[in-house]
N, C-alpha and C positions, 0 to 999 in steps of 0.2 A: 788366829786365821784370819788373812786381808781382806778387807773389802771388794767387792767384783761379782760377779757372775757364776751361781753355782750349776749341777746338773744336781737334782733329786727328785725322786719318783718318773725320771724320764722328763719332770717342765723345767724352763729355765727359771729360775729366783736370783733376786739382789739380795746380798748380806747386807741387812738394814744396821747391826748389832752382833758383837761375838763377847760372849763373858768366860770370867775365868777359871768356871766352870767346863767348859767346852762346847756349851751350848749356846746358839747362836739365832736370831732370830732375821726370817728370812722373808722376803715379800714377791709375789709373783709377778714377773714383768709385763704380765699380760692383765692381770686383774688385781688392782692396788689394793683393793680391800680383804684381799688372802693375803696371811701374815702366818706365817706355823714359828714355831718355837722347837729347834731340833738339835742332835749333837754332831757334833762336824766330821764326824768317824760317818757319819750318811751322806757327805754333799763329794761334791765329787766338782773341786775349779775348773774353770771354763775360761781358756784363754780367748781373747780381742784378735783378730787376726785381720789385719787392712790388706788386701790386696792392687794396691794401685799399681 
């Protein structure tokens, strides 16, 4: 899984690091002190869209 923003439990997180085991460290974009370790099967990638 590439770095970027993901959806996890209805909140937006940023991927910090992905391990070979399939687990990723993710950080809440609104609370920099909230870091979680979750399996990538629980994450949904968010596409950044620019509408200029």
